DSSP file (Angstrom, degrees, kcal/mol; ACC not computed):
  #  RESIDUE AA STRUCTURE BP1 BP2  ACC     N-H-->O    O-->H-N    N-H-->O    O-->H-N    TCO  KAPPA ALPHA  PHI   PSI    X-CA   Y-CA   Z-CA
    1    1 A X              0   0    0      0, 0.0    50,-0.0     0, 0.0    51,-0.0   0.000 360.0 360.0 360.0 124.4   -6.3   47.8   -8.7
    2    2 A X        -     0   0    0      1,-0.1     2,-0.6    49,-0.0     0, 0.0  -0.314 360.0-124.4 -64.6 149.7  -10.0   47.9   -7.9
    3    3 A X        -     0   0    0    127,-0.1     2,-0.1     4,-0.0    -1,-0.1  -0.857  19.0-134.3-102.1 123.3  -12.3   48.6  -10.8
    4    4 A X    >>  -     0   0    0     -2,-0.6     4,-1.7     1,-0.1     3,-0.6  -0.418  18.6-120.7 -72.4 148.3  -14.7   51.5  -10.4
    5    5 A X  H 3> S+     0   0    0      1,-0.2     4,-2.1     2,-0.2     5,-0.1   0.877 112.4  56.7 -57.0 -39.6  -18.4   50.9  -11.4
    6    6 A X  H 3> S+     0   0    0      1,-0.2     4,-2.2     2,-0.2    -1,-0.2   0.821 102.7  55.2 -67.4 -28.7  -18.2   53.6  -14.1
    7    7 A X  H <> S+     0   0    0     -3,-0.6     4,-2.2     2,-0.2    -1,-0.2   0.933 109.4  47.0 -64.2 -45.5  -15.3   51.9  -15.8
    8    8 A X  H  X S+     0   0    0     -4,-1.7     4,-2.6     1,-0.2    -2,-0.2   0.843 108.9  55.7 -65.3 -33.2  -17.4   48.7  -16.0
    9    9 A X  H  X S+     0   0    0     -4,-2.1     4,-2.3     2,-0.2    -1,-0.2   0.940 108.2  47.4 -62.8 -47.0  -20.3   50.8  -17.3
   10   10 A X  H  X S+     0   0    0     -4,-2.2     4,-1.9     1,-0.2    -2,-0.2   0.913 113.8  47.9 -59.9 -42.6  -18.1   52.2  -20.2
   11   11 A X  H  X S+     0   0    0     -4,-2.2     4,-2.2     2,-0.2    -1,-0.2   0.885 109.5  52.5 -68.3 -38.2  -16.9   48.7  -20.9
   12   12 A X  H  X S+     0   0    0     -4,-2.6     4,-2.2     1,-0.2    -1,-0.2   0.900 110.0  48.9 -63.1 -40.3  -20.5   47.3  -20.9
   13   13 A X  H  X S+     0   0    0     -4,-2.3     4,-2.4     2,-0.2    -1,-0.2   0.856 107.5  55.3 -68.2 -33.8  -21.5   50.0  -23.4
   14   14 A X  H  X S+     0   0    0     -4,-1.9     4,-2.1     2,-0.2    -2,-0.2   0.923 109.1  47.4 -61.6 -43.6  -18.6   49.1  -25.5
   15   15 A X  H  X S+     0   0    0     -4,-2.2     4,-2.4     2,-0.2    -2,-0.2   0.893 109.9  52.9 -65.1 -39.1  -19.7   45.5  -25.6
   16   16 A X  H  X S+     0   0    0     -4,-2.2     4,-2.0     1,-0.2    -2,-0.2   0.915 110.0  48.1 -62.3 -42.3  -23.3   46.6  -26.4
   17   17 A X  H  X S+     0   0    0     -4,-2.4     4,-2.4     2,-0.2    -1,-0.2   0.873 109.1  53.8 -65.5 -36.3  -22.0   48.7  -29.4
   18   18 A X  H  X S+     0   0    0     -4,-2.1     4,-2.3     2,-0.2    -2,-0.2   0.912 107.9  49.6 -64.7 -41.8  -19.9   45.7  -30.5
   19   19 A X  H  X S+     0   0    0     -4,-2.4     4,-2.5     1,-0.2    -2,-0.2   0.902 110.5  51.1 -61.5 -40.0  -23.1   43.5  -30.5
   20   20 A X  H  X S+     0   0    0     -4,-2.0     4,-2.7     2,-0.2    -2,-0.2   0.904 108.9  51.0 -63.4 -41.4  -24.9   46.3  -32.5
   21   21 A X  H  X S+     0   0    0     -4,-2.4     4,-2.0     2,-0.2    -2,-0.2   0.919 111.3  47.4 -62.1 -43.7  -22.0   46.3  -35.0
   22   22 A X  H  X S+     0   0    0     -4,-2.3     4,-2.0     2,-0.2    -2,-0.2   0.917 113.4  47.7 -64.5 -43.0  -22.2   42.5  -35.5
   23   23 A X  H  X S+     0   0    0     -4,-2.5     4,-1.6     1,-0.2    -2,-0.2   0.898 110.3  52.3 -65.2 -40.4  -26.0   42.6  -35.9
   24   24 A X  H  X>S+     0   0    0     -4,-2.7     5,-2.3     1,-0.2     4,-0.5   0.876 108.2  51.8 -64.0 -37.0  -25.7   45.5  -38.4
   25   25 A X  H ><5S+     0   0    0     -4,-2.0     3,-1.1     1,-0.2    -1,-0.2   0.927 106.6  53.7 -63.8 -44.0  -23.2   43.5  -40.4
   26   26 A X  H 3<5S+     0   0    0     -4,-2.0    -1,-0.2     1,-0.2    -2,-0.2   0.851 112.3  43.3 -60.8 -34.9  -25.6   40.5  -40.5
   27   27 A X  H 3<5S-     0   0    0     -4,-1.6    -1,-0.2    -5,-0.1    -2,-0.2   0.430 118.9-106.5 -95.0   2.6  -28.4   42.5  -41.9
   28   28 A X  T <<5S+     0   0    0     -3,-1.1     2,-1.5    -4,-0.5     3,-0.2   0.586  77.6 132.3  89.3   9.6  -26.3   44.4  -44.4
   29   29 A X     >< +     0   0    0     -5,-2.3     4,-2.0     1,-0.2    -1,-0.2  -0.582  24.9 164.1 -90.1  73.4  -26.2   47.8  -42.8
   30   30 A X  H  >  +     0   0    0     -2,-1.5     4,-2.2    76,-0.2    -1,-0.2   0.828  67.0  54.8 -68.3 -34.8  -22.4   48.0  -43.3
   31   31 A X  H  > S+     0   0    0     75,-0.2     4,-2.1    -3,-0.2    -1,-0.2   0.922 111.3  45.5 -65.5 -40.3  -22.1   51.7  -42.6
   32   32 A X  H  > S+     0   0    0      2,-0.2     4,-2.8     1,-0.2     5,-0.2   0.839 109.2  56.4 -71.0 -31.4  -23.8   51.4  -39.2
   33   33 A X  H  X S+     0   0    0     -4,-2.0     4,-2.1     2,-0.2    -1,-0.2   0.920 108.9  47.0 -61.9 -42.5  -21.7   48.4  -38.5
   34   34 A X  H  X S+     0   0    0     -4,-2.2     4,-2.1     2,-0.2    -2,-0.2   0.908 113.6  47.2 -67.2 -41.7  -18.6   50.5  -39.0
   35   35 A X  H  X S+     0   0    0     -4,-2.1     4,-2.4     2,-0.2    -2,-0.2   0.938 113.1  47.9 -65.4 -45.7  -19.9   53.3  -36.9
   36   36 A X  H  X S+     0   0    0     -4,-2.8     4,-2.3     1,-0.2    -1,-0.2   0.865 110.3  53.2 -64.1 -35.0  -21.0   51.0  -34.1
   37   37 A X  H  X S+     0   0    0     -4,-2.1     4,-2.3    -5,-0.2    -1,-0.2   0.916 108.5  49.7 -64.6 -42.4  -17.6   49.3  -34.2
   38   38 A X  H  X S+     0   0    0     -4,-2.1     4,-2.6     1,-0.2    -2,-0.2   0.924 111.2  49.7 -60.2 -43.7  -15.9   52.7  -33.9
   39   39 A X  H  X S+     0   0    0     -4,-2.4     4,-2.7     1,-0.2     5,-0.2   0.891 108.4  52.9 -63.2 -40.0  -18.1   53.5  -30.9
   40   40 A X  H  X S+     0   0    0     -4,-2.3     4,-2.1     2,-0.2    -1,-0.2   0.934 112.4  44.2 -60.7 -46.9  -17.3   50.1  -29.3
   41   41 A X  H  X S+     0   0    0     -4,-2.3     4,-2.5     2,-0.2     5,-0.2   0.912 113.3  51.7 -65.2 -42.1  -13.5   50.8  -29.6
   42   42 A X  H  X S+     0   0    0     -4,-2.6     4,-2.3     1,-0.2    -2,-0.2   0.936 111.8  45.4 -60.8 -47.7  -13.9   54.4  -28.4
   43   43 A X  H  X S+     0   0    0     -4,-2.7     4,-2.1     2,-0.2    -1,-0.2   0.869 112.2  51.9 -67.4 -36.1  -15.8   53.4  -25.3
   44   44 A X  H  X S+     0   0    0     -4,-2.1     4,-2.0    -5,-0.2    -1,-0.2   0.931 111.4  46.8 -64.7 -44.4  -13.5   50.6  -24.5
   45   45 A X  H  X S+     0   0    0     -4,-2.5     4,-2.5     1,-0.2    -2,-0.2   0.875 111.3  51.8 -65.3 -36.4  -10.4   52.9  -24.7
   46   46 A X  H  X S+     0   0    0     -4,-2.3     4,-2.4     2,-0.2    11,-0.3   0.877 107.4  52.8 -67.5 -36.1  -12.2   55.5  -22.6
   47   47 A X  H  X S+     0   0    0     -4,-2.1     4,-2.3     2,-0.2    -2,-0.2   0.913 110.6  48.4 -61.1 -41.9  -12.9   52.8  -20.0
   48   48 A X  H  X S+     0   0    0     -4,-2.0     4,-3.1     2,-0.2     5,-0.4   0.915 110.9  48.8 -66.6 -43.6   -9.2   52.0  -20.0
   49   49 A X  H  X>S+     0   0    0     -4,-2.5     4,-2.4     1,-0.2     6,-0.9   0.923 113.1  48.0 -62.0 -44.0   -8.1   55.6  -19.6
   50   50 A X  H  X5S+     0   0    0     -4,-2.4     4,-0.7     4,-0.2    -1,-0.2   0.897 115.9  45.3 -62.4 -40.4  -10.6   56.1  -16.8
   51   51 A X  H  <5S+     0   0    0     -4,-2.3    -2,-0.2    -5,-0.2    -1,-0.2   0.928 124.0  30.5 -69.3 -47.0   -9.3   52.9  -15.1
   52   52 A X  H  <5S+     0   0    0     -4,-3.1    -3,-0.2    -5,-0.1    -2,-0.2   0.898 134.6  24.6 -84.5 -43.4   -5.6   53.5  -15.5
   53   53 A X  H  <5S-     0   0    0     -4,-2.4    -3,-0.2    -5,-0.4    -2,-0.1   0.612  91.2-131.2-100.6 -14.9   -5.3   57.3  -15.4
   54   54 A X     << +     0   0    0     -5,-0.9     2,-0.3    -4,-0.7    -4,-0.2   0.720  65.1 128.2  70.6  20.5   -8.4   58.2  -13.4
   55   55 A X        -     0   0    0     -6,-0.9     2,-0.9    -9,-0.1    -1,-0.3  -0.805  65.5-123.9-110.4 149.2   -9.3   60.8  -16.1
   56   56 A X        -     0   0    0     -2,-0.3    -9,-0.1    -3,-0.1     2,-0.1  -0.822  37.7-143.6 -88.6 106.5  -12.5   61.3  -18.0
   57   57 A X        -     0   0    0     -2,-0.9     2,-0.3   -11,-0.3   -11,-0.0  -0.346  13.9-160.0 -75.2 152.4  -11.3   61.2  -21.6
   58   58 A X        +     0   0    0     -2,-0.1     2,-0.1     7,-0.0    -1,-0.0  -0.887  44.4  43.1-126.3 158.7  -12.7   63.4  -24.3
   59   59 A X        -     0   0    0     -2,-0.3    -2,-0.0     1,-0.1     0, 0.0  -0.170  65.3-115.7  96.9 170.3  -12.7   63.0  -28.1
   60   60 A X        +     0   0    0     -2,-0.1     2,-0.8    26,-0.0    -1,-0.1   0.359  67.8 120.4-127.4   1.3  -13.3   60.2  -30.5
   61   61 A X     >  -     0   0    0      1,-0.2     4,-2.3     2,-0.1     5,-0.2  -0.604  48.2-159.4 -72.9 110.0   -9.9   59.9  -32.3
   62   62 A X  H  > S+     0   0    0     -2,-0.8     4,-2.5    20,-0.3     5,-0.2   0.834  87.4  53.7 -64.7 -34.4   -9.0   56.3  -31.4
   63   63 A X  H  > S+     0   0    0      2,-0.2     4,-2.5     1,-0.2    -1,-0.2   0.935 110.3  46.9 -66.1 -45.3   -5.3   56.8  -32.1
   64   64 A X  H  > S+     0   0    0      2,-0.2     4,-1.0     1,-0.2    -2,-0.2   0.912 113.3  48.9 -63.0 -42.1   -5.1   59.7  -29.7
   65   65 A X  H >X S+     0   0    0     -4,-2.3     3,-0.7     1,-0.2     4,-0.6   0.935 112.3  48.7 -62.3 -45.2   -7.0   57.8  -27.0
   66   66 A X  H >X S+     0   0    0     -4,-2.5     4,-1.8     1,-0.2     3,-1.4   0.899 105.7  57.0 -61.9 -41.7   -4.8   54.8  -27.4
   67   67 A X  H 3< S+     0   0    0     -4,-2.5     4,-0.4     1,-0.3    -1,-0.2   0.761  95.5  66.8 -64.0 -23.4   -1.6   56.9  -27.2
   68   68 A X  H << S+     0   0    0     -4,-1.0    -1,-0.3    -3,-0.7    -2,-0.2   0.813 119.0  19.5 -64.7 -28.6   -2.8   58.2  -23.8
   69   69 A X  H XX S+     0   0    0     -3,-1.4     4,-3.1    -4,-0.6     3,-0.5   0.500  94.2  95.6-121.0  -6.5   -2.4   54.7  -22.3
   70   70 A X  T 3< S+     0   0    0     -4,-1.8     5,-0.2     1,-0.3    -3,-0.1   0.815  89.7  48.0 -63.8 -29.4   -0.1   52.7  -24.5
   71   71 A X  T 34 S+     0   0    0     -4,-0.4    -1,-0.3     1,-0.1     3,-0.1   0.798 117.3  42.5 -77.2 -28.5    3.0   53.6  -22.5
   72   72 A X  T <4 S+     0   0    0     -3,-0.5     2,-0.5     1,-0.3    -2,-0.2   0.863 124.6  31.9 -83.5 -39.6    1.3   52.7  -19.2
   73   73 A X  S  < S-     0   0    0     -4,-3.1     2,-1.4     2,-0.0    -1,-0.3  -0.982  80.1-134.3-125.0 123.2   -0.5   49.5  -20.5
   74   74 A X        +     0   0    0     -2,-0.5     2,-0.4    -3,-0.1    -4,-0.1  -0.619  35.2 167.8 -81.7  92.6    1.1   47.3  -23.1
   75   75 A X        -     0   0    0     -2,-1.4     2,-0.8    -5,-0.2    46,-0.0  -0.826  36.7-135.2-101.5 145.0   -1.7   46.6  -25.6
   76   76 A X        +     0   0    0     -2,-0.4     2,-0.3     2,-0.1    -2,-0.1  -0.327  52.6 144.5 -93.7  52.6   -0.9   45.0  -28.9
   77   77 A X        -     0   0    0     -2,-0.8     2,-0.6   -11,-0.1    -2,-0.1  -0.692  49.4-126.0 -96.0 145.6   -3.1   47.3  -31.0
   78   78 A X     >  -     0   0    0     -2,-0.3     4,-2.3     1,-0.2     5,-0.2  -0.779   8.9-155.5 -89.4 120.9   -2.3   48.6  -34.5
   79   79 A X  H  > S+     0   0    0     -2,-0.6     4,-2.3     1,-0.2    -1,-0.2   0.846  95.8  55.5 -65.1 -32.3   -2.4   52.3  -34.8
   80   80 A X  H  > S+     0   0    0      2,-0.2     4,-1.9     1,-0.2    -1,-0.2   0.893 109.1  46.9 -68.4 -36.9   -3.1   52.1  -38.5
   81   81 A X  H  > S+     0   0    0      2,-0.2     4,-2.3     1,-0.2    -2,-0.2   0.902 112.4  50.3 -67.4 -40.8   -6.1   49.8  -37.8
   82   82 A X  H  X S+     0   0    0     -4,-2.3     4,-2.7     1,-0.2   -20,-0.3   0.886 108.6  52.8 -63.5 -38.2   -7.3   52.2  -35.2
   83   83 A X  H  X S+     0   0    0     -4,-2.3     4,-1.4     2,-0.2    -2,-0.2   0.915 109.7  47.6 -64.2 -43.4   -6.9   55.2  -37.6
   84   84 A X  H  X S+     0   0    0     -4,-1.9     4,-0.5     1,-0.2     3,-0.2   0.923 115.0  46.2 -63.2 -43.1   -9.0   53.4  -40.3
   85   85 A X  H >< S+     0   0    0     -4,-2.3     3,-1.3     1,-0.2     4,-0.2   0.893 107.0  58.5 -65.7 -39.2  -11.7   52.6  -37.7
   86   86 A X  H >< S+     0   0    0     -4,-2.7     3,-1.8     1,-0.3     4,-0.3   0.837  94.9  65.1 -59.4 -34.8  -11.6   56.1  -36.3
   87   87 A X  H >X S+     0   0    0     -4,-1.4     4,-2.3     1,-0.3     3,-1.1   0.756  87.4  70.0 -62.6 -24.4  -12.5   57.6  -39.7
   88   88 A X  H <X S+     0   0    0     -3,-1.3     4,-1.0    -4,-0.5    -1,-0.3   0.632  74.3  85.3 -71.3 -11.3  -15.9   55.8  -39.5
   89   89 A X  H <4 S+     0   0    0     -3,-1.8    -1,-0.2    -4,-0.2    -2,-0.2   0.905 117.7   4.1 -55.1 -40.9  -17.0   58.2  -36.8
   90   90 A X  H X> S+     0   0    0     -3,-1.1     4,-2.3    -4,-0.3     3,-1.6   0.757 127.3  62.9-109.2 -42.0  -18.0   60.7  -39.5
   91   91 A X  H 3< S+     0   0    0     -4,-2.3     6,-0.2     1,-0.3     8,-0.2   0.817 102.4  51.3 -59.7 -33.8  -17.5   58.8  -42.8
   92   92 A X  T 3< S+     0   0    0     -4,-1.0    -1,-0.3    -5,-0.2   -57,-0.1   0.617 119.3  34.7 -79.7 -11.0  -20.0   56.1  -42.1
   93   93 A X  T <4 S+     0   0    0     -3,-1.6     2,-0.5    -5,-0.2    -2,-0.2   0.744 105.7  61.3-113.8 -30.3  -22.8   58.6  -41.2
   94   94 A X  S >< S-     0   0    0     -4,-2.3     3,-1.4     3,-0.1     5,-0.4  -0.876  72.7-124.6-115.1 129.6  -22.5   61.7  -43.3
   95   95 A X  T 3  S+     0   0    0     -2,-0.5     5,-0.3     1,-0.2     6,-0.1  -0.402  99.6  18.7 -60.2 142.8  -22.8   62.1  -47.1
   96   96 A X  T 3  S+     0   0    0      3,-1.6    -1,-0.2     1,-0.1     4,-0.2   0.662  87.1 116.6  67.8  18.8  -19.7   63.9  -48.5
   97   97 A X  S <  S-     0   0    0     -3,-1.4    -1,-0.1     2,-0.9    -7,-0.1  -0.147 113.7 -43.4-100.6  36.6  -17.6   63.1  -45.4
   98   98 A X  S    S+     0   0    0     -8,-0.1     2,-0.3     1,-0.1    -3,-0.1  -0.201 138.8  36.6 130.6 -41.3  -15.3   61.1  -47.6
   99   99 A X  S    S-     0   0    0     -5,-0.4    -3,-1.6    -8,-0.2    -2,-0.9  -0.970  73.6-132.3-137.0 154.5  -17.9   59.3  -49.6
  100  100 A X  S    S+     0   0    0     -2,-0.3     2,-0.4    -5,-0.3    -1,-0.1   0.875  96.9  25.8 -77.3 -37.5  -21.2   60.5  -51.0
  101  101 A X    >>  +     0   0    0      1,-0.1     4,-2.5    -6,-0.1     3,-1.7  -0.723  61.2 176.4-130.5  81.7  -23.5   57.6  -50.0
  102  102 A X  H 3> S+     0   0    0     -2,-0.4     4,-1.8    -3,-0.4    -1,-0.1   0.860  81.7  59.2 -55.3 -37.5  -22.1   55.7  -46.9
  103  103 A X  H 34 S+     0   0    0      1,-0.2    -1,-0.3     2,-0.2   -73,-0.2   0.719 119.0  29.8 -66.8 -19.0  -25.2   53.4  -46.8
  104  104 A X  H <4 S+     0   0    0     -3,-1.7    -2,-0.2   -75,-0.1    -1,-0.2   0.668 122.1  46.5-108.3 -24.2  -24.4   52.2  -50.3
  105  105 A X  H  < S+     0   0    0     -4,-2.5     2,-0.4     2,-0.1    -3,-0.2   0.719  84.1  90.2-100.7 -22.4  -20.7   52.5  -50.6
  106  106 A X  S  < S-     0   0    0     -4,-1.8   -76,-0.2    -5,-0.3   -75,-0.2  -0.629  71.2-142.7 -77.7 133.4  -19.3   50.9  -47.5
  107  107 A X     >  -     0   0    0     -2,-0.4     4,-2.2   -77,-0.1     5,-0.2  -0.405  22.0-111.0 -99.2 167.5  -18.7   47.2  -48.1
  108  108 A X  H  > S+     0   0    0      1,-0.2     4,-3.0     2,-0.2     5,-0.2   0.885 118.7  56.5 -59.4 -40.7  -19.1   44.0  -46.2
  109  109 A X  H  > S+     0   0    0      1,-0.2     4,-2.3     2,-0.2    -1,-0.2   0.903 107.1  48.2 -61.3 -41.5  -15.3   43.7  -46.1
  110  110 A X  H  > S+     0   0    0      2,-0.2     4,-2.7     1,-0.2    -1,-0.2   0.918 112.8  48.3 -64.6 -43.1  -15.0   47.1  -44.5
  111  111 A X  H  X S+     0   0    0     -4,-2.2     4,-2.7     2,-0.2     5,-0.2   0.920 110.5  51.2 -63.6 -43.5  -17.6   46.2  -41.9
  112  112 A X  H  X S+     0   0    0     -4,-3.0     4,-2.2     1,-0.2    -1,-0.2   0.916 112.6  46.4 -60.5 -43.1  -15.9   42.9  -41.2
  113  113 A X  H  X S+     0   0    0     -4,-2.3     4,-2.5    -5,-0.2     5,-0.2   0.929 112.1  50.3 -64.7 -44.9  -12.6   44.6  -40.7
  114  114 A X  H  X S+     0   0    0     -4,-2.7     4,-2.5     1,-0.2    -2,-0.2   0.919 112.0  47.3 -60.3 -44.6  -14.1   47.3  -38.5
  115  115 A X  H  X S+     0   0    0     -4,-2.7     4,-2.8     1,-0.2    -1,-0.2   0.903 111.4  51.3 -64.7 -41.4  -15.8   44.7  -36.3
  116  116 A X  H  X S+     0   0    0     -4,-2.2     4,-2.1    -5,-0.2    -2,-0.2   0.913 111.5  46.8 -63.1 -42.5  -12.7   42.6  -36.0
  117  117 A X  H  X S+     0   0    0     -4,-2.5     4,-2.2     2,-0.2    -2,-0.2   0.939 113.7  48.2 -64.9 -46.1  -10.6   45.7  -34.9
  118  118 A X  H  X S+     0   0    0     -4,-2.5     4,-2.8     1,-0.2     5,-0.2   0.911 109.8  52.6 -61.4 -42.4  -13.2   46.8  -32.4
  119  119 A X  H  X S+     0   0    0     -4,-2.8     4,-2.7     1,-0.2    -1,-0.2   0.908 108.4  51.3 -59.8 -41.6  -13.5   43.2  -31.0
  120  120 A X  H  X S+     0   0    0     -4,-2.1     4,-2.5     2,-0.2    -1,-0.2   0.905 110.9  47.8 -61.8 -41.9   -9.7   43.2  -30.5
  121  121 A X  H  X S+     0   0    0     -4,-2.2     4,-2.7     2,-0.2     5,-0.3   0.954 113.3  46.8 -63.9 -50.0   -9.8   46.5  -28.7
  122  122 A X  H  X S+     0   0    0     -4,-2.8     4,-2.4     1,-0.2    -2,-0.2   0.908 114.1  48.4 -60.3 -42.7  -12.7   45.4  -26.4
  123  123 A X  H  X S+     0   0    0     -4,-2.7     4,-1.9    -5,-0.2    -1,-0.2   0.925 113.1  46.6 -64.2 -45.2  -10.9   42.1  -25.7
  124  124 A X  H  X S+     0   0    0     -4,-2.5     4,-1.9     1,-0.2    -2,-0.2   0.915 114.0  47.5 -64.6 -43.3   -7.6   43.7  -24.9
  125  125 A X  H  X S+     0   0    0     -4,-2.7     4,-2.7     1,-0.2     5,-0.3   0.903 108.5  55.5 -65.1 -40.5   -9.1   46.3  -22.6
  126  126 A X  H  X>S+     0   0    0     -4,-2.4     5,-2.1    -5,-0.3     4,-1.9   0.894 106.6  51.1 -58.9 -40.3  -11.2   43.7  -20.9
  127  127 A X  H  <5S+     0   0    0     -4,-1.9    -1,-0.2     2,-0.2    -2,-0.2   0.922 111.7  46.4 -62.8 -44.2   -8.0   41.7  -20.0
  128  128 A X  H  <5S+     0   0    0     -4,-1.9    -2,-0.2     1,-0.2    -1,-0.2   0.920 115.5  45.0 -65.2 -43.8   -6.3   44.8  -18.6
  129  129 A X  H  <5S-     0   0    0     -4,-2.7    -1,-0.2    -5,-0.2    -2,-0.2   0.789 110.0-124.3 -72.0 -26.5   -9.3   45.8  -16.5
  130  130 A X  T  <5 +     0   0    0     -4,-1.9     2,-0.5     1,-0.3    -3,-0.2   0.764  65.2 134.7  87.6  26.8   -9.8   42.2  -15.4
  131  131 A X      <       0   0    0     -5,-2.1    -1,-0.3    -6,-0.2    -2,-0.1  -0.950 360.0 360.0-110.8 120.6  -13.4   42.0  -16.6
  132  132 A X              0   0    0     -2,-0.5    -5,-0.1    -3,-0.1    -1,-0.1   0.499 360.0 360.0 -63.4 360.0  -14.1   38.7  -18.5
């Protein structure tokens, strides 16, 4: 299946967000690392939906996005990991969206997990799309 340029654009932006997540982890901005990791996974899944289904996906719930394509494309992703990562869309940015001070309360361990999950999503999607 040929790969459309816009699919590659979404995947490139997913990789850029993943680099941002890794850099944020290194400097101790763990809440931003978690948010950027969520964004990386979201954009990678949207690239996959666009590639496989030809649809422009909406929303940021990673589990819902994954469920759109899991029957068509066999990815070995954990829905529970995706659900935890998905929560950072709001929780990592807004006070009282689960925790009062995301910049102080999100830990290195959480950031490391978020980055690892996002990396797995980006890697799996890249294999399916055929982009190294």
